[in-house]
C-alpha positions as CSV (number, residue, x, y, z in Angstrom):
1,M,-36.0,14.0,-12.5
2,I,-32.5,16.6,-13.0
3,I,-29.8,14.2,-14.5
4,N,-27.1,16.0,-15.8
5,K,-25.3,12.9,-17.5
6,T,-21.7,13.4,-17.9
7,K,-20.3,10.0,-17.5
8,D,-21.6,5.7,-18.4
9,N,-21.7,5.3,-14.6
10,V,-24.0,5.8,-11.8
11,V,-23.8,6.2,-8.2
12,V,-27.0,6.9,-6.5
13,I,-27.8,7.5,-3.1
14,F,-31.3,6.2,-2.4
15,A,-32.0,8.8,0.8
16,K,-34.9,11.5,2.1
17,K,-34.7,14.8,4.1
18,P,-33.1,14.2,7.3
19,E,-36.4,14.8,10.0
20,K,-35.9,14.6,13.8
21,G,-38.1,11.8,14.6
22,R,-37.9,10.0,11.8
23,V,-34.5,9.1,11.1
24,K,-32.5,6.5,13.6
25,T,-35.6,5.8,15.7
26,R,-33.7,3.2,17.7
27,I,-30.6,5.3,18.5
28,A,-33.3,8.2,18.9
29,E,-34.6,5.9,21.9
30,E,-31.7,5.4,23.9
31,T,-30.3,8.7,23.3
32,S,-33.0,11.4,22.0
33,E,-34.1,13.0,18.7
34,N,-31.7,15.3,18.4
35,F,-28.4,13.3,18.6
36,A,-30.1,10.6,16.2
37,Y,-30.6,13.8,13.5
38,G,-27.2,14.7,14.1
39,F,-25.8,11.5,13.7
40,V,-27.5,11.2,10.4
41,M,-26.4,14.7,9.1
42,A,-22.7,13.7,10.1
43,C,-22.8,10.3,8.6
44,L,-24.6,11.7,5.6
45,A,-21.6,15.1,5.3
46,D,-19.2,12.2,5.7
47,L,-20.4,9.6,3.1
48,I,-20.7,12.7,0.5
49,K,-17.7,14.4,1.1
50,K,-15.9,10.9,0.8
51,I,-17.8,9.8,-2.6
52,N,-18.0,13.5,-4.5
53,N,-16.2,14.6,-7.2
54,S,-15.1,11.3,-9.1
55,N,-14.0,11.1,-12.5
56,Y,-15.6,6.9,-13.1
57,Y,-19.3,8.2,-11.8
58,D,-21.7,10.6,-11.4
59,L,-23.6,10.6,-8.3
60,I,-26.9,11.5,-7.7
61,V,-29.7,10.9,-5.0
62,G,-32.9,8.3,-5.4
63,V,-36.0,10.4,-3.1
64,D,-39.3,10.0,-2.4
65,T,-40.4,13.7,-3.3
66,P,-39.6,16.9,-5.4
67,N,-39.1,19.1,-1.5
68,D,-36.5,16.3,-0.6
69,L,-34.7,16.5,-4.1
70,L,-34.7,20.6,-3.4
71,W,-33.3,20.0,0.4
72,F,-30.4,17.8,-1.2
73,Q,-29.8,20.5,-4.4
74,K,-29.8,22.9,-1.7
75,Y,-27.1,21.7,0.8
76,F,-25.0,19.1,-1.4
77,S,-25.3,20.4,-4.7
78,L,-26.8,17.2,-5.9
79,E,-28.8,16.4,-8.4
80,G,-31.6,13.4,-8.5
81,I,-34.5,11.6,-9.0
82,V,-37.5,11.6,-8.1
83,T,-39.6,7.5,-7.3
84,Q,-42.9,6.7,-7.4
85,N,-44.7,6.4,-4.0
86,N,-48.1,4.3,-3.7
87,D,-48.6,4.3,0.3
88,R,-51.5,1.8,-0.5
89,E,-49.0,-0.6,-0.6
90,K,-47.0,-2.9,2.2
91,K,-43.9,-1.6,2.9
92,Q,-41.9,-3.8,2.1
93,E,-43.4,-3.6,-1.7
94,V,-42.7,0.2,-1.3
95,Q,-39.1,-0.1,-1.6
96,S,-38.8,-3.0,-4.2
97,N,-40.9,-0.4,-6.8
98,K,-38.7,2.7,-5.9
99,F,-36.0,0.4,-6.6
100,E,-37.4,-1.1,-9.7
101,D,-38.2,2.4,-10.6
102,I,-34.2,3.9,-10.1
103,F,-32.8,1.6,-11.9
104,S,-35.3,1.1,-15.0
105,T,-35.2,4.8,-15.8
106,L,-30.8,4.9,-15.2
107,L,-30.3,1.7,-17.4
108,G,-33.6,1.1,-19.7
109,R,-34.0,3.2,-22.9
110,N,-34.4,6.3,-22.3
111,E,-32.0,9.7,-22.9
112,Y,-30.0,8.7,-19.9
113,K,-28.6,4.7,-21.2
114,Y,-25.9,4.2,-18.2
115,K,-24.2,1.4,-18.5
116,K,-23.5,0.1,-14.8
117,A,-25.8,1.8,-12.0
118,I,-25.2,1.8,-7.9
119,L,-27.2,2.3,-5.3
120,I,-25.7,2.7,-1.4
121,P,-27.8,4.1,1.5
122,M,-27.9,7.8,2.9
123,D,-26.3,6.2,6.6
124,T,-23.9,4.2,5.9
125,P,-20.6,6.0,5.6
126,F,-18.3,3.6,6.1
127,I,-18.3,3.8,2.0
128,S,-15.4,5.0,0.0
129,T,-15.0,5.9,-3.5
130,E,-12.7,2.6,-3.7
131,D,-15.1,0.9,-2.7
132,L,-17.6,2.1,-5.2
133,I,-15.1,2.1,-8.0
134,T,-14.0,-1.9,-7.2
135,A,-17.5,-2.8,-7.3
136,F,-18.2,-1.0,-10.8
137,V,-14.9,-3.2,-11.8
138,R,-16.6,-6.5,-10.8
139,L,-20.2,-5.6,-12.7
140,D,-17.4,-5.8,-15.8
141,Q,-17.5,-9.6,-14.8
142,K,-20.8,-10.1,-13.4
143,K,-24.3,-9.1,-14.4
144,F,-25.0,-7.8,-10.6
145,V,-22.7,-6.5,-7.6
146,H,-23.9,-6.4,-3.9
147,G,-22.9,-5.6,-0.6
148,P,-24.3,-7.7,2.7
149,E,-23.5,-6.0,6.1
150,T,-23.2,-8.2,9.0
151,N,-26.5,-8.1,9.9
152,G,-28.1,-9.9,6.8
153,G,-28.9,-6.3,5.7
154,V,-27.4,-4.8,2.1
155,Y,-25.0,-2.1,1.7
156,L,-24.2,-1.5,-2.0
157,I,-26.6,-2.7,-4.9
158,G,-25.2,-3.0,-8.2
159,I,-26.9,-3.6,-12.0
160,R,-25.3,-3.5,-15.3
161,A,-27.4,-2.5,-18.6
162,P,-29.6,-3.7,-19.9
163,Y,-31.9,-3.9,-16.7
164,R,-34.6,-6.4,-16.4
165,R,-37.8,-5.8,-14.3
166,G,-38.4,-8.0,-11.6
167,I,-34.8,-8.9,-9.6
168,F,-37.0,-7.4,-5.9
169,K,-39.7,-8.9,-6.4
170,K,-40.5,-10.2,-2.6
171,V,-37.1,-9.2,-1.3
172,R,-37.9,-9.0,2.4
173,W,-36.3,-5.6,3.0
174,S,-35.0,-4.4,6.7
175,T,-35.0,-8.0,7.9
176,S,-31.9,-10.7,8.1
177,Y,-33.3,-12.0,5.1
178,S,-32.3,-9.1,2.3
179,F,-29.2,-10.0,1.3
180,S,-29.8,-13.5,0.5
181,D,-33.4,-13.0,-0.9
182,L,-32.2,-10.5,-3.4
183,I,-29.5,-13.6,-4.5
184,K,-32.0,-15.9,-4.9
185,N,-33.3,-13.9,-6.8
186,C,-30.5,-12.0,-9.2
187,D,-28.6,-15.7,-9.3
188,K,-25.8,-16.6,-7.6
189,K,-23.6,-17.2,-10.3
190,S,-24.7,-13.8,-11.7
191,T,-24.3,-12.1,-8.8
192,F,-20.4,-10.6,-7.1
193,S,-20.3,-10.4,-3.3
194,L,-18.2,-7.5,-1.9
195,K,-17.1,-7.8,1.6
196,L,-19.4,-7.8,4.7
197,K,-19.7,-4.1,6.3
198,N,-21.5,-2.9,9.2
199,D,-23.9,-0.8,10.2
200,L,-25.0,2.2,12.4
201,N,-28.6,1.0,13.9
202,V,-28.2,0.6,17.7
203,P,-25.7,2.6,20.4
204,E,-24.1,-0.8,20.8
205,D,-23.0,-0.6,17.2
206,I,-21.4,2.9,17.9
207,I,-19.4,1.8,21.0
208,Q,-18.2,-1.4,18.7
209,L,-17.1,0.5,16.2
210,R,-15.5,3.7,17.0
211,D,-12.4,3.0,16.2
212,Q,-13.5,2.2,12.3
213,I,-15.4,5.7,12.9
214,H,-12.9,7.6,13.7
215,H,-10.4,6.3,11.2
216,N,-12.8,6.4,8.3
217,C,-15.8,9.4,9.5
218,P,-14.1,12.6,10.3
219,G,-17.6,14.4,11.0
220,L,-19.1,11.9,12.4
221,Y,-16.1,11.5,14.4
222,K,-16.6,14.9,15.3
223,F,-20.6,14.7,16.6
224,L,-19.7,11.5,18.5
225,E,-16.3,13.2,20.4
226,E,-18.3,16.8,21.5
227,N,-21.5,14.2,22.7
228,G,-18.7,11.9,24.8
229,Y,-18.3,8.8,23.0
230,Y,-14.4,8.9,23.3
231,L,-14.1,10.6,26.8
232,P,-12.1,7.4,28.7
233,T,-14.3,7.9,31.8
234,S,-18.3,9.0,30.5
235,N,-20.1,7.5,27.2
236,T,-23.2,9.3,26.5
237,Y,-24.4,5.1,25.9
238,I,-24.9,3.3,28.9
239,N,-22.2,0.0,28.9
240,F,-24.6,-2.2,31.3
241,D,-21.3,-4.1,31.7
242,N,-19.4,-1.6,33.3
243,L,-22.5,-1.4,35.8
244,S,-22.1,-2.3,39.9
245,L,-25.4,-2.5,40.2
246,C,-28.4,-5.4,38.6
247,I,-30.1,-4.5,35.4
248,P,-34.0,-4.5,35.8
249,I,-35.6,-6.2,32.9
250,V,-38.9,-8.1,32.2
251,S,-39.6,-11.6,30.9
252,N,-42.6,-12.6,28.7
253,I,-44.0,-15.9,28.8
254,V,-46.8,-16.1,25.7
255,E,-49.4,-19.0,25.6
256,R,-51.2,-19.3,22.6
257,R,-54.1,-21.9,22.4
258,K,-54.0,-24.9,20.3
259,N,-56.5,-27.4,19.1
260,K,-57.0,-27.6,23.1
261,N,-53.0,-27.4,23.4
262,T,-50.8,-24.8,24.9
263,D,-47.6,-23.3,22.6
264,I,-45.5,-20.3,24.0
265,L,-43.6,-18.2,21.7
266,I,-39.7,-18.4,21.7
267,Q,-37.3,-16.6,19.2
268,I,-33.5,-16.8,18.9
269,R,-31.3,-14.4,20.7
270,Y,-29.2,-12.2,18.5
271,K,-26.6,-9.9,19.7
272,P,-23.2,-10.5,18.1
273,T,-21.6,-7.3,19.0
274,I,-22.7,-7.0,23.0
275,D,-23.4,-10.9,23.7
276,P,-21.4,-13.5,21.4
277,K,-21.8,-15.8,24.2
278,N,-25.3,-16.2,23.8
279,T,-26.3,-15.1,20.8
280,G,-28.1,-18.2,18.4
281,K,-29.8,-19.7,22.3
282,I,-33.3,-20.2,22.7
283,E,-34.9,-17.3,24.7
284,I,-38.4,-15.8,25.7
285,P,-39.4,-12.1,24.8
286,S,-37.4,-10.3,27.3
287,G,-35.9,-6.3,27.5
288,L,-35.2,-3.4,29.8
289,I,-38.1,-1.6,31.5
290,K,-38.0,2.1,30.5
291,R,-37.8,4.9,33.4
292,Y,-41.2,5.0,35.0
293,E,-42.8,2.2,32.9
294,L,-45.1,-0.2,34.4
295,A,-43.1,-3.5,33.9
296,H,-46.5,-5.0,32.6
297,N,-46.2,-2.4,29.8
298,A,-42.2,-3.3,29.6
299,A,-43.4,-6.8,29.0
300,L,-46.2,-6.2,26.1
301,R,-44.4,-4.1,24.9
302,E,-40.9,-5.8,24.0
303,T,-42.7,-8.8,23.1
304,K,-44.6,-6.8,20.7
305,E,-41.1,-4.9,19.6
306,E,-39.1,-8.4,19.2
307,T,-42.2,-10.6,17.6
308,G,-45.0,-8.3,16.2
309,I,-47.1,-10.1,18.5
310,T,-49.6,-8.9,20.7
311,A,-50.5,-10.6,24.0
312,E,-51.8,-9.0,27.1
313,I,-51.1,-10.4,31.1
314,S,-53.0,-12.7,32.7
315,D,-55.8,-11.4,35.3
316,D,-54.2,-12.7,38.6
317,Q,-51.0,-10.6,37.6
318,N,-52.9,-7.4,37.5
319,I,-51.8,-4.7,40.2
320,I,-53.0,-4.6,42.9
321,N,-52.9,-1.5,44.1
322,M,-51.7,2.1,43.8
323,T,-50.1,4.1,45.9
324,K,-49.9,8.2,45.9
325,Q,-47.9,10.3,47.6
326,D,-46.0,13.6,47.4
327,G,-46.1,13.0,43.6
328,S,-44.7,10.0,43.6
329,I,-46.9,6.7,42.7
330,I,-46.3,3.4,43.5
331,A,-47.4,0.0,41.6
332,T,-48.0,-2.7,43.6
333,Y,-48.1,-6.3,41.4
334,K,-47.9,-9.9,41.8
335,P,-46.0,-11.3,38.9
336,F,-45.6,-14.9,38.0
337,Y,-41.6,-15.2,39.0
338,C,-39.0,-13.5,40.1
339,H,-35.2,-14.4,38.8
340,Q,-32.3,-13.0,39.5
341,Q,-28.4,-13.8,37.9
342,I,-26.0,-14.2,40.4
343,S,-23.3,-14.7,38.5
344,G,-21.9,-15.7,34.8
345,D,-23.1,-13.3,32.4
346,R,-25.0,-9.7,32.6
347,A,-26.4,-8.6,36.4
348,Y,-29.7,-9.4,35.4
349,L,-32.9,-9.1,37.6
350,S,-36.3,-10.3,35.6
351,I,-39.4,-9.5,36.8
352,G,-41.0,-12.8,34.8
353,F,-44.4,-12.7,33.5
354,I,-47.0,-14.7,32.0
355,S,-49.1,-13.1,28.8
356,K,-52.4,-14.6,26.5
357,Y,-52.1,-14.3,22.6
358,K,-53.9,-11.8,20.9
359,K,-53.6,-11.1,17.7
360,G,-50.0,-11.1,14.8
361,E,-47.5,-13.7,12.9
362,P,-44.3,-13.9,14.5
363,M,-41.7,-11.2,13.0
364,E,-38.1,-10.9,12.8
365,N,-36.7,-8.0,14.6
366,L,-33.4,-7.7,12.7
367,Q,-31.8,-5.9,15.3
368,E,-32.1,-8.4,18.3
369,T,-34.2,-11.7,17.5
370,R,-34.2,-14.3,14.7
371,K,-37.1,-16.9,14.2
372,P,-39.4,-16.0,16.1
373,R,-41.8,-18.9,16.3
374,W,-44.4,-21.2,18.7
375,I,-43.0,-24.2,20.5
376,S,-45.4,-27.1,21.7
377,L,-44.5,-27.6,25.7
378,N,-44.2,-30.9,25.3
379,S,-41.1,-29.7,22.5
380,L,-39.9,-27.5,24.7
381,K,-39.8,-30.4,27.9
382,R,-37.5,-32.3,25.6
383,I,-35.0,-29.6,25.2
384,V,-35.3,-28.2,28.1
385,D,-34.5,-31.9,29.3
386,K,-32.3,-33.2,26.5
387,K,-30.1,-29.9,25.3
388,P,-30.5,-27.5,28.1
389,K,-27.4,-25.5,26.8
390,E,-29.2,-24.4,23.6
391,I,-31.9,-22.3,25.7
392,F,-30.6,-18.7,26.9
393,P,-30.2,-19.4,30.8
394,L,-32.0,-16.5,32.0
395,S,-34.7,-17.8,29.8
396,L,-33.8,-21.4,31.1
397,A,-34.5,-21.0,34.5
398,L,-37.8,-19.0,33.9
399,I,-39.3,-21.6,31.2
400,K,-38.0,-24.8,33.8
401,E,-40.8,-23.0,36.4
402,Y,-43.3,-22.1,33.9
403,L,-42.9,-26.0,32.5
404,K,-43.2,-26.7,37.1
405,Y,-46.6,-24.6,36.8
406,K,-48.0,-26.5,33.8
407,G,-47.5,-29.9,35.4
408,Y,-44.3,-30.8,33.0
C-alpha cells in the first residue's frame, strides 16, 4: 500500500486494470471487445482528468492486486491501496469486504486517519470535482453520503470518521436493490442522498446520453465520434426503432411442476430508456437471436441471462432435421407458436417455445428485468382476464395461446 497523505479528505477510485474481454461485457457483446476496452479507457481518462489535482482531497485508487496498482502508478501517477480478496467467497461478499477494507484502512486508527473518505467507480465519467466537494461538505452534517444510479445502483459512497464496520453486510451489489440495501444499513436519518446519475452499461445508454457525454466527457466523446456514434445517418449501435424490417426474437415459457400443479416463470420488464411505455409490465423471458444462433439455444440463453434459471426445450419442439448444402446449414423445427407485432410498438417477430425447468433460483438481471418469479396458471389466468394491460403485449399474445393449450 502506497499513500502519501496530504489532506484530511480522500477520494478512492474503485478500479482494476482494464483488460480486453473483461470490461463492459454487455457493450462488448453488441459491439466488440476492442470497442468496450477503448470505451472504458476513455471513461477512466475523463474521470481522472476532471477530479485530479484538487486542493480539497487526496486522490488514490483501490485495486485488487499490486500489479494493478503499478499500472495506475505508471499511466496515471496515482497512489493506492490493494484490497484483500478471498476467491472462495460469493461475489457480493467479496465486493462488500473490499469496501470494508478500504474504509477501515483509511478512516481507522492507523497512520492515515483521514476524516472523510469517498469511494467512486472507475467507469462513471459524469462525476466532477464539484460533485465530490459537495459530498464532502454534506459529510459535515451527515455520517454518510451516497449517490444513487437510475438503475438502483450506487455511484458514490461517502463516510465520515470514525468508521464502523458492517454497513456493507448483505448489500446486493449489481442489482436494483444496491442503493436501498446500503441506505437501510446506514440508517436513512444518518444519510444524505445525492442526485441521481446515469451509468453506461449497454449501447442503449450511450445513445440516450450522447448529449451529456458530448458536454461533459471530451475524451469519451472523441472516442465515440471516431466510432460513428455522432454521425447523423450512421451509428455503430443499431437503433431498432429506425429499421424498416421485422426484428426476430425468441420467447420462452418455462414450466415448473410443484405439488402436482404447473407454475410458469414471469418477470417485470425493465427498459426505461428504450421502452418506457412497457417498463413495469409482466413478461416472459425473451430476447434477440444472435447471428447464426439456433432459436432453441437463444431462448434458453435469454432465460438464463434474464432470470438465472436453466431450462430445457420440450421434446416435441426439438429440431426435425438439418439440411447442409454448399457451406450452408438450415435447421428445421417446430416451435410452440410464432407471433408478430403488426402495429404499435417495435416490429417484433417472435418464435415462442415451451421449456421445462431444470435448476436455479430466480435472480434479477439489473439491465433488463425485475422480480423474476413463479406464478400459478390460475393466478396468471386471472391477470389475463381481469388486468391484461399489466402484461407486455407481445408476451400476452403467447400467454393466451399457452393457457388455451393447457385447458384454461
